[in-house]
N, C-alpha and C positions, 0 to 999 in steps of 0.2 A: 504492499499499500505505501503510494506515494505521501509524502507528509502534506498536510492542507496547510497553507501559506496565511499568513496573518495579513490584515490589509489596514491601509493608513490613508486619512484624510487628502487630497490632492490639495495642493498649493493653490491653485486655479479654480478647484471647487469651492474653497471657503470663501473665495470674492461673491460668490453667487448665494451669500446663505443671509441677504440681508432681508429677506421677507420670506412669510410661507411660500411654497411653489404651489401654481393654481396651473391649470391645463391652459388657459389662452395666455398666462404670462409672457412676455417677450424679454429674453434674456440678452443681453450684450454684455460681451466679456473679451477679454483676450484669448480665451479658451473656446468660446462659442466661434470666434472667427477664424482660428485655426482649424478645428473641426471641420469647418463648412471647407477649407481650402484641401482639407484632407481627403474628403468623400468623395469630391470631384473626381478622384482619378478612378480607371475601370477598377472594379470590384473583381480582382483575382482573375481574370479570363473566365467569366463564367459559363461559356459557352459550353464547356465540358471538363474532364476527368484527364485528359492525356500528359496534365501538369502538374498533378500534384503537389510533387514535391516543391516546384518553383511556387505555386497557391500557398502553399506553407511558409514558405520564406517571406513570399509578400506579404501575408498576415502579420506572421512574427515581426516584421520589418514596423507597420503600421503601430501595433501594440505598443512596441518600442519607442514608436515618435509621439505617442499619444502620453505614454507614461513620463517621457523626456519634458513633454510640456508643463506635468505638474509637479516635477521633481521626483516621482515616485521610481522604482525601483521595478524594472520590468518582470524581474524575477519573480515577484510577487503575484502577479497575474498567471491564473494557469488558464491555457488554451484547450477548451474540450472542442472535438470535434464532432457536432452531430453527424451520423451516420445513418439517420431515415431513411428506409429504402435503398440504398447502395449495398448491393451485393459483395459478400463475405473480400473476395477478390480484390477490391476498391478499396476497403476498410483497411486490409494487408497492406496495400501498399503507402498508405498514409503513415500506418504505423511502422512499416520499413523506412520511410521518407523522416523519420522523428517524431512521430505523433504520439503522446505520452499517456492522453487523455481520452477517451471515446465515448457517445453519450449514445444512447437510444433513447426513444419513445416509447415502446410498446414490448413487455415482456417476451409475447409469445414469434416476434421478429428477431430478439435477442435468442431464445431458445433454438430457434432455425439458423440463425447467423452465427453463433460464437462457435461449434465446433471446428469451421473453416479460418478460424483468427488465430494466430498465434503470436506468442512475444508479450514481454514486460508491458503491459498496459493498465490505468485504471480504469475501471467501466461505470458511467454514471447514468442512471435511469431519469430522464428529465421529463419525461410525460407522466401523466395522471397514472396512479394505481389504486387498483379493486383490493380491497381486504384478503380476498379470495386468492390472490397472486401474490400476497405477501411471501410466502415459503420460496418461490423461486424464484422472485426478485433480490431476495436474500443470497441465494443459492450463485446469482448470474451477475450481482452486479455489486460493486464496491460504495460506492454513493450514492442515496437516492435523494431526489431534489426535491419532492413535491410530497410530503406531509403535511396533510390538512386537516388533521383531526384527530383528536383522542384514539379514538377506537383503530385506526391505520396506525397509529404508533406504537399500541401495544400489541397488534397483530405482528407487528415487526419485532418489539422488543421481544415477544415470545419465541421468535425464528432465530434472535441473538442469543436470548438463553440457550436454547438446543444446541446451539452450535460452541456455546461458551467464548463469543466472539461478540462485542457492542456494534449495534450494528449504524453507521455515522449516516446521518439525513439531515436535511435542510428544510424548514417550515416554506410551505410556497405562499408566498402574500399577496392577493390581486389587489396591487394598489391601485387599477383604475376603477375600480369597483365594476367590472364588465360581468354579467349574466352568462356570457356564453365562454368564461374561461374560469378552470378552478382555481382553488388556493381560498386562504380567510380572508375576512375582511382585517383592515388595519387594527381597528380597535379589538379584534377576535386576538390576534399574536400575544398577547402577554399572558391571557389565561391561559391560551395553549400550551405555550411553553410552561408554564407554572403547573399545570395538568400533567404533564411529561416526565415532570422534574425528579417522580419518583421512580423512575423507569430506569432501573440501574445497565441494561441492557441495550440503554437507546443512548447514542450521542449525538447533541445537537450541535451541528458545525454551524450553523450559520441561517439565511434568509435567503430565498428564491424568485425572484417576479419574471412575468412577461409584462410589458407596459402596454397600452394600447397602441394601435397603428398610427404613424405619424405621416406627414409629408416627409419631413426632414429629418434627420438624425438628431437634431437638438429639441424635438418634441418630446424626446424619451427623461431629456434630462430630468425635468421637475419630479418624474415617479421614481430615479434613480437617487432624486437627494433624497424623496421619502422614505425608500428603504434603508438609505443609509442613516437618515436618522434616528429611523425605527429601533435600526440592529445596534445603535450608540446608546439610545434611551433604556433599550432591553438589558445590556448587558451589565446594567450597573446593581440591578436584583435578579437575574436570570440564577436557574439553579445551579449546583456543582457539575450535573450533566451537561450544560449546555454553554459553552466556552465563545458560540455565535462569532465566530474570528469570521466567516467566508459570506461576502454578497455575490450569487451566482446571479449575473445579470448582464445583458447586452449579447446582442447577438448578429450577424452578418452586417445586417444596417446602420447599426449603431453602438459596435461594441466600443469604439475609439472615444465614444462620449461615456461610455460605463467606465471604463478606465479613467477618463479623467474625474467620475464622481466616486469612485473607490473600488470599484468591480474587483473582487479576488479570483472569479471565474468568468471567462466567456463563454459562449455555445457559441459556435461559429458553424454554418455547414453549407451555404452555397459556395463563399466564398474559399473553401477549400477542395468541395467536391464537386462545384457546378451544380446545375438544377437539378432537383430531384428526379429520378425515372419513374416513379408511380405515386 
């Protein structure tokens, strides 16, 4: 298992904390202007998967640039390659090119795919998880990003006890309050983490979110700020099994903004693998 990195607040992000985030707030800052310049570049040859190694190199360069703008260490941000619908052979090419973290959305897809993938890699479940699949999820994945209820947390903890190994999870927060998305409401995060605090076979590593769709990367910034502020507030009273070091936020269209706002994990699919095949 790779060590989960701690997060720090970007210097450029601190400039944006003058007021509460709102969906329609226009943010003007050096970080914002630089981000807009960065995203004008082509998104890593998204036409296909013929240059996965090159795509990884370009994504990492953009991650490093975003971290440098904020005075962060790029090594503190983990790149998770989201391989939903990609065949095992394509995922293997990414691992061979140096991808150390791979994310999948569905347990069933992982069951079929994992036997064809080899190498030292940390597997992340980033999609919604049903309680009846908790056992298989713990067998197949190292980190589960989408816990949104005490019942699911209890089911995972039972599996951890059976294996005598704590299950690493993130609590998914629906920062945009969208009915179409999983995750708990912002004001439900603290009670849920407290309710999971007595489960010794569960380790709550941090929070995850997917912001509402936007027309430009900076549209995600207020939601990333909200998640970071929530995490920082919760750490003050979190139970012993909840270090809350991680912020899993940012995807192909907005991962640079997420890094500027303190992400410790970014989930990138298209910019590495190209458009989904199914």
